[in-house]
N, C-alpha and C positions, 0 to 999 in steps of 0.2 A: 312670629308677631306676638304679643302676649295680649288675649279677647278681652274688651273694656266695655263692651256691650252686646247689643244682640247680633248687630250687622258693622262693627267698628274692633280695626285689630291698633296696636301700637308699633308705632315703627322700630325694627330696630336699635339698639342703645337707651330708651328710652321705657319709663314705667311710669304706670300713678302712682302717689302717695300722697294720705290724707286729704284725696280730694285733689290735688294737683298735678298737673303732669310735668316729669320731673328725669333726672337724665339715669340711667341704671348703673350703678358702680362696678357691677359686672360687666359691663356691654362697651361702659363710654371710650377708655383706651383704646379698641379696636375700630370704634367712630370715626374715633378723630384720627389714630393710622388711614384710615382709608377715604379720609379726607384732608389729609395732608399729603401722602400720596400723588391723591388724583390733582392736588393742587402742582406740585413738584413736576405735573405731564404722564405721568404713569398710564397705562392701559389700565381701562377695567381687569383684562384678564391677568397683568402685570400684577396688580394688588390681590388680585383671588389668588397667585401661584403663590405670589409672599407670602402670602398671610396662613392659607394650608402649609408649606413647610412649615412656618414659626407654630404652630400647632402640634404639626407633628413631632415638632422637636422636643418639644412642652410635653406631648405623650412620651414621650421615649423617656425623656427627662425622669417623671415621675414616675414609672414603672419602673427603671433604674433602683430611686431611692427610696423607692416602698420593701423592692426587692430587698434592699439592702439592711433595710430598719426590719423587716420577718426575719429574716437570717440569723440578727442582734438580739430581736424580741421574738422568739416562735408565741402564734396563739394568741397577740395582741389585736391583729386589725383586724378590724373587720369591719363590716357598710357603711357601722354608722361611724364609726370614726376617721373615718381614711383623710376625709379636707382636715382635721384638726391632725391629726399625724404628719401628714406633706406641710401645712402649716411652717407645726414646728420643729419641724428635720430643714427646713428650707429658713429659716427664721437665724435657727444654730450655723445652718450653714453660713451663712450670711456675715453672720458676728465671729466667727474665725479670723 
C-alpha cells in the first residue's frame, strides 16, 4: 500500500494524483481481474493462484526476451533501461 499520510495508506490499485484519489494504471488491470473473477464465483485461493501463475509467466517471458536481446546486442542492457527495452521489444513483437 502507498503511504498517503502519517497513519494512512492507499489501497492496492489506487494512488494520489494532484491531490485526488485515482486508479493506478500499473495496478488497475490486476484489480479488475480480481473483482471480475470473484464476481464469477472463484474463491480467493483460486484467484491468488491464477494471479501468481500470470506473474510467473510474465517474468519468464521477460527473461527470455531480455536474454535474446542481450545475445543480439551485447553490452546494451543495464538497470536504467531494462523497462524501455522490454517495452520496445514487446511492441515490435506484437507488430509482426
